[in-house]
C-alpha positions in Angstrom: -22.0 -27.6 7.7 -18.4 -28.2 8.8 -17.9 -27.7 12.5 -14.2 -28.6 13.0 -10.9 -28.8 11.3 -9.3 -32.3 11.5 -5.5 -32.5 11.8 -3.7 -35.8 11.7 0.0 -36.1 12.4 2.3 -38.7 11.1 4.4 -39.4 14.3 8.1 -39.7 14.4 8.0 -43.4 14.9 6.9 -43.7 11.3 10.1 -44.2 9.3 8.8 -46.1 6.3 6.5 -44.6 3.6 4.2 -47.6 3.6 3.2 -46.8 7.3 1.8 -43.4 6.4 -1.6 -44.7 5.2 -2.1 -46.8 8.3 -1.3 -43.9 10.6 -3.7 -41.7 8.8 -6.5 -44.3 9.1 -5.6 -44.8 12.8 -5.8 -41.1 13.4 -9.2 -40.7 11.8 -10.4 -43.8 13.6 -9.2 -42.3 17.0 -11.1 -39.1 16.2 -14.3 -41.1 15.8 -14.6 -40.8 12.1 -15.6 -44.4 11.7 -18.7 -43.8 13.9 -21.9 -45.3 12.4 -23.6 -41.9 13.0 -21.4 -40.3 10.4 -22.9 -40.8 7.0 -20.3 -39.1 4.8 -16.7 -40.1 4.4 -14.3 -38.1 6.7 -11.0 -36.9 5.5 -8.2 -35.1 7.3 -8.2 -31.4 6.6 -4.4 -31.3 7.3 -1.9 -34.2 7.3 1.3 -33.2 9.1 4.7 -34.9 9.1 5.8 -34.5 12.7 9.4 -34.2 13.9 11.5 -35.4 11.0 14.6 -36.7 12.8 13.8 -40.4 12.6 12.7 -40.2 9.0 15.8 -38.3 8.0 18.0 -40.9 9.8 16.2 -43.6 7.8 16.8 -41.8 4.6 13.1 -41.9 3.7 12.0 -38.3 4.1 11.3 -37.7 0.4 9.6 -41.1 0.0 7.4 -40.5 3.1 6.4 -37.0 1.7 5.6 -38.6 -1.7 3.4 -41.1 0.0 1.6 -38.2 1.8 1.2 -36.4 -1.6 -0.3 -39.6 -3.0 -2.9 -39.7 -0.1 -3.8 -36.1 -0.9 -4.3 -36.9 -4.6 -6.5 -39.8 -3.6 -8.7 -37.3 -1.6 -7.8 -38.8 1.8 -6.6 -35.4 3.1 -7.0 -31.9 1.9 -3.6 -30.3 2.8 -0.1 -31.3 3.7 2.3 -29.8 6.1 5.2 -30.2 8.5 5.9 -29.4 12.1 9.1 -29.1 14.1 11.2 -29.0 10.9 14.5 -27.1 10.9 15.5 -25.1 7.9 18.0 -27.9 7.0 15.2 -30.5 7.2 13.0 -28.4 4.9 15.8 -28.2 2.4 16.1 -32.0 2.4 12.4 -32.3 1.9 12.1 -29.6 -0.8 15.4 -29.3 -2.6 15.8 -26.3 -4.8 
């Protein structure tokens, strides 16, 4: 039975898509998911891209989001989201 909801944030210092997987693994490790007492694989319930300014400046916002989508499709997280995004940043992320 599930007792908590695990949220991992991709911090603003991550400006390259290839850093996303490492940050997710670090987050899960810091939450104790690599404990020997846990017998089933632990995944993040929600993976958030936090504070987009540095990613936007590095012109890697879409690539970083695509990497997050890849991790979701691999079953390493269940849902994706953003936090502290302006409307303009959301438009960059999800162009119409």
